[in-house]
C-alpha positions in Angstrom: 84.8 105.3 91.8 81.7 105.3 89.7 78.5 107.0 90.7 76.8 104.8 93.3 73.1 104.2 93.5 71.5 106.1 96.4 70.3 103.0 98.3 73.9 102.1 99.1 74.4 105.3 101.0 71.4 104.4 103.2 72.9 101.0 104.2 75.0 100.6 107.4 78.5 99.1 107.3 77.4 95.6 108.3 74.7 95.5 105.5 77.3 96.8 103.0 79.9 94.2 104.1 77.3 91.4 103.8 76.8 92.5 100.2 80.6 92.7 99.6 80.8 89.1 100.8 78.2 88.3 98.0 80.6 89.9 95.5 78.7 93.1 95.2 81.3 95.5 93.8 79.1 98.6 94.3 78.8 97.8 98.0 82.6 97.6 98.2 82.9 101.0 96.4 80.4 102.4 98.9 82.5 101.3 101.8 85.7 102.5 100.1 84.1 105.9 99.5 82.7 106.1 103.0 86.1 105.5 104.7 88.9 106.3 102.3 89.3 110.0 103.1 89.2 109.7 106.9 91.6 106.8 106.8 94.0 108.7 104.5 93.9 111.6 107.0 94.6 109.3 109.9 97.5 107.6 108.2 99.0 110.9 107.0 98.9 112.3 110.6 101.1 109.4 111.7 103.4 109.1 108.7 103.6 112.7 107.4 103.7 111.3 103.8 100.6 111.4 101.5 102.1 108.7 99.3 102.8 106.3 102.2 99.3 107.0 103.6 97.7 106.2 100.3 99.7 103.0 99.9 98.7 101.8 103.3 95.0 102.5 102.7 95.1 100.8 99.3 96.7 97.7 101.0 93.9 97.7 103.6 91.1 97.8 101.1 92.8 95.3 98.8 93.2 92.9 101.7 89.6 93.5 102.8 88.4 92.6 99.3 90.6 89.6 98.9 89.5 88.2 102.3 85.9 89.2 102.0 84.6 85.6 101.8 86.5 84.3 104.9 86.8 87.5 107.0 84.7 87.4 110.1 84.6 91.0 111.6 83.7 90.8 115.2 83.9 94.5 115.9 82.5 97.3 113.8 83.8 97.5 110.2 85.0 101.0 111.1 86.9 99.6 114.1 88.4 96.9 111.9 89.6 99.4 109.3 91.2 101.6 112.0 92.8 98.6 113.7 94.2 97.5 110.3 95.5 101.0 109.8 97.2 101.0 113.2 99.0 97.7 112.5 100.0 98.8 109.0 101.4 102.1 110.2 103.3 100.3 113.0 104.7 97.7 110.6 105.8 100.4 108.2 107.5 102.4 110.9 109.1 99.2 112.3 110.3 98.3 108.8 111.8 101.8 108.2 113.6 101.6 111.6 114.9 98.2 110.7 116.2 99.5 107.3 117.8 102.5 109.0 119.4 100.2 111.6 120.7 98.0 108.9 122.2 101.0 107.0 123.8 102.1 110.2 125.2 98.6 110.9 126.7 98.5 107.4 128.2 101.9 107.8 129.5 100.9 111.2 131.1 97.7 109.8 132.7 99.8 107.0 134.1 102.3 109.5 135.4 99.5 111.7 137.3 97.9 108.8 139.1 101.1 108.3 140.4 101.2 111.8 141.7 98.0 113.4 141.3 99.3 116.9 137.6 100.1 116.3 137.2 96.7 114.6 138.5 95.0 117.7 136.1 97.1 119.8 133.2 96.1 117.6 134.2 92.5 117.7 134.4 92.7 121.5 131.0 94.4 121.6 129.5 91.7 119.3 130.9 88.9 121.6 129.6 90.7 124.6 126.1 91.0 123.1 126.2 87.3 122.2 127.1 86.4 125.8 124.3 88.6 127.2 121.8 87.1 124.7 122.8 83.5 125.5 122.3 84.3 129.3 118.6 85.3 128.7 115.8 82.9 129.6 114.9 80.8 126.6 111.5 82.3 125.8 112.8 85.8 126.3 115.8 85.2 123.9 113.6 83.5 121.4 111.1 86.4 121.3 113.9 89.0 121.1 115.7 87.2 118.3 112.5 86.6 116.3 111.8 90.3 116.6 115.3 91.7 115.8 116.8 89.1 113.5 113.7 87.8 111.7 111.9 91.1 111.8 108.6 89.4 112.8 105.8 91.5 114.3 104.9 90.9 117.9 101.6 89.3 116.7 103.5 86.9 114.5 105.9 86.0 117.3 102.9 85.4 119.7 101.3 83.0 117.1 104.6 81.2 116.5 105.5 80.9 120.2 101.8 80.2 121.3 101.9 83.1 123.8 100.0 86.4 124.0 101.2 89.6 122.3 101.6 91.2 125.7 103.9 88.4 126.9 106.0 88.9 123.7 106.2 92.6 124.5 107.3 91.8 128.1 110.0 89.3 126.8 111.4 91.9 124.3 111.3 94.6 126.9 113.1 92.4 129.4 115.8 91.5 126.8 116.3 95.2 126.0 116.7 96.1 129.7 119.2 93.4 130.3 121.2 94.4 127.2 121.1 98.0 128.2 122.3 97.2 131.7 125.1 95.0 130.4 126.3 97.4 127.7 126.2 100.6 129.8 130.0 101.2 129.3 129.5 101.6 125.6 128.7 105.0 124.2 125.4 104.3 122.5 121.8 103.6 123.4 120.2 100.2 123.1 
């Protein structure tokens, strides 16, 4: 960042963001300088990766700048940035877990192909999961499948289903409990 005029340092966040909305790049640089280091530290504590932390913070500030004309921040700017960080970190962790699960699923399928007995067990398990899922209440099943098959965030699911995020979480939790109870005799954790 370039050297910023002193008067930007004396402005509070809401004043700076009003200037950012008026395309004042120096005001944006002042906000970036004010929060970058603390946000990086917070992201690093959660991710244990400097590179991932920097990527997330960069994404947050790029998004803030791109949406500057339409963004209506109802909380403090600092609160908005930390809330954005929370969502980005959770999404990154969820995506990494999904990738890991997919890799395990591919490995599992390959292992099953090598052993017909295991393949039959996997097929039986898959059929059983299908039966359990089809027995779920419609909204519960829909929320669970959107989460697990479409990899949508709870917020996106809530918007698509026109329900609250907490209701989405309850539906997914209920689906997982039912699956867990119905798959107890298999030697893995759901």
